[in-house]
Short mmCIF file of the C-alpha atoms (twelve columns), coordinates in Angstrom:
data_MODEL
# 
_entry.id   MODEL 
# 
loop_
_atom_site.group_PDB 
_atom_site.id 
_atom_site.type_symbol 
_atom_site.label_atom_id 
_atom_site.label_alt_id 
_atom_site.label_comp_id 
_atom_site.label_asym_id 
_atom_site.label_seq_id 
_atom_site.Cartn_x 
_atom_site.Cartn_y 
_atom_site.Cartn_z 
_atom_site.pdbx_PDB_model_num 
ATOM 1  C CA . MET A 1  0.000   0.000  0.000  1 
ATOM 2  C CA . ASP A 2  1.332   3.441  -0.906 1 
ATOM 3  C CA . GLU A 3  1.943   5.832  1.946  1 
ATOM 4  C CA . GLN A 4  -0.575  8.658  1.921  1 
ATOM 5  C CA . GLN A 5  0.122   12.291 2.667  1 
ATOM 6  C CA . LEU A 6  -1.783  13.867 5.547  1 
ATOM 7  C CA . TYR A 7  -2.623  17.512 4.905  1 
ATOM 8  C CA . ASN A 8  -3.502  19.965 7.657  1 
ATOM 9  C CA . ARG A 9  -4.665  23.510 8.295  1 
ATOM 10 C CA . ILE A 10 -3.095  23.941 11.734 1 
ATOM 11 C CA . ALA A 11 -1.066  27.040 10.795 1 
ATOM 12 C CA . GLU A 12 -4.047  28.671 9.085  1 
ATOM 13 C CA . LEU A 13 -6.414  28.017 11.989 1 
ATOM 14 C CA . ARG A 14 -3.804  29.064 14.557 1 
ATOM 15 C CA . ALA A 15 -3.054  32.311 12.702 1 
ATOM 16 C CA . ALA A 16 -6.754  33.128 12.415 1 
ATOM 17 C CA . ARG A 17 -6.863  33.092 16.208 1 
ATOM 18 C CA . ALA A 18 -3.652  35.155 16.529 1 
ATOM 19 C CA . LEU A 19 -1.888  32.344 18.387 1 
ATOM 20 C CA . SER A 20 1.819   31.640 18.255 1 
ATOM 21 C CA . GLN A 21 3.053   28.091 17.915 1 
ATOM 22 C CA . GLN A 22 4.215   28.296 21.522 1 
ATOM 23 C CA . GLN A 23 0.812   29.459 22.785 1 
ATOM 24 C CA . LEU A 24 -0.972  26.615 21.000 1 
ATOM 25 C CA . ALA A 25 1.618   24.110 22.199 1 
ATOM 26 C CA . ASP A 26 1.313   25.262 25.809 1 
ATOM 27 C CA . THR A 27 -2.471  25.029 25.647 1 
ATOM 28 C CA . ILE A 28 -2.562  21.414 24.493 1 
ATOM 29 C CA . GLY A 29 0.523   20.299 26.430 1 
ATOM 30 C CA . VAL A 30 3.062   19.634 23.675 1 
ATOM 31 C CA . SER A 31 6.279   21.315 22.588 1 
ATOM 32 C CA . ARG A 32 6.469   24.163 20.079 1 
ATOM 33 C CA . LYS A 33 8.551   21.835 17.900 1 
ATOM 34 C CA . THR A 34 5.650   19.362 17.809 1 
ATOM 35 C CA . ILE A 35 3.329   22.076 16.492 1 
ATOM 36 C CA . SER A 36 5.943   23.181 13.969 1 
ATOM 37 C CA . THR A 37 6.550   19.681 12.617 1 
ATOM 38 C CA . GLU A 38 2.827   18.990 12.402 1 
ATOM 39 C CA . GLU A 39 2.198   22.229 10.506 1 
ATOM 40 C CA . THR A 40 4.817   21.293 7.932  1 
ATOM 41 C CA . SER A 41 3.570   17.678 7.698  1 
ATOM 42 C CA . ARG A 42 6.906   16.261 8.860  1 
ATOM 43 C CA . PHE A 43 5.117   14.579 11.760 1 
ATOM 44 C CA . THR A 44 1.743   12.861 11.862 1 
ATOM 45 C CA . PRO A 45 0.015   13.679 15.131 1 
ATOM 46 C CA . SER A 46 -1.426  11.081 17.434 1 
ATOM 47 C CA . VAL A 47 -5.180  10.784 17.662 1 
ATOM 48 C CA . LEU A 48 -4.978  12.396 21.099 1 
ATOM 49 C CA . ILE A 49 -3.159  15.474 19.770 1 
ATOM 50 C CA . ALA A 50 -5.538  15.713 16.809 1 
ATOM 51 C CA . LEU A 51 -8.536  15.644 19.150 1 
ATOM 52 C CA . GLN A 52 -6.946  18.196 21.501 1 
ATOM 53 C CA . LEU A 53 -6.303  20.535 18.554 1 
ATOM 54 C CA . ALA A 54 -9.874  20.141 17.327 1 
ATOM 55 C CA . HIS A 55 -11.268 20.820 20.797 1 
ATOM 56 C CA . TYR A 56 -9.124  23.889 21.429 1 
ATOM 57 C CA . LEU A 57 -9.569  25.338 17.916 1 
ATOM 58 C CA . ASP A 58 -13.311 24.544 18.158 1 
ATOM 59 C CA . VAL A 59 -13.529 22.796 14.785 1 
ATOM 60 C CA . PRO A 60 -14.102 19.167 13.764 1 
ATOM 61 C CA . VAL A 61 -10.960 17.103 13.196 1 
ATOM 62 C CA . GLU A 62 -11.930 16.872 9.507  1 
ATOM 63 C CA . GLN A 63 -11.532 20.647 9.192  1 
ATOM 64 C CA . ILE A 64 -7.949  20.378 10.429 1 
ATOM 65 C CA . PHE A 65 -6.736  17.182 8.736  1 
ATOM 66 C CA . SER A 66 -7.411  15.639 5.337  1 
ATOM 67 C CA . LEU A 67 -5.979  12.988 3.020  1 
ATOM 68 C CA . SER A 68 -6.371  15.437 0.134  1 
ATOM 69 C CA . SER A 69 -5.120  18.983 -0.217 1 
ATOM 70 C CA . PHE A 70 -7.271  21.803 1.147  1 
ATOM 71 C CA . ARG A 71 -6.251  24.027 -1.796 1 
# 
């Protein structure tokens, strides 16, 4: 099976709320580097982190992550 790319809108949603990577990281209990690597798709978040992001950003997980590009 081919490896699929996971796309995300973390940076877009974070910026819309005027949050820094550090502020978002502190809120959900991860490092700033974790947020950075997730935003650039170098790291696939755990289900727990994905759910924490969705809860804090007040959007469904599907509005943050997708198997196809948001563009």
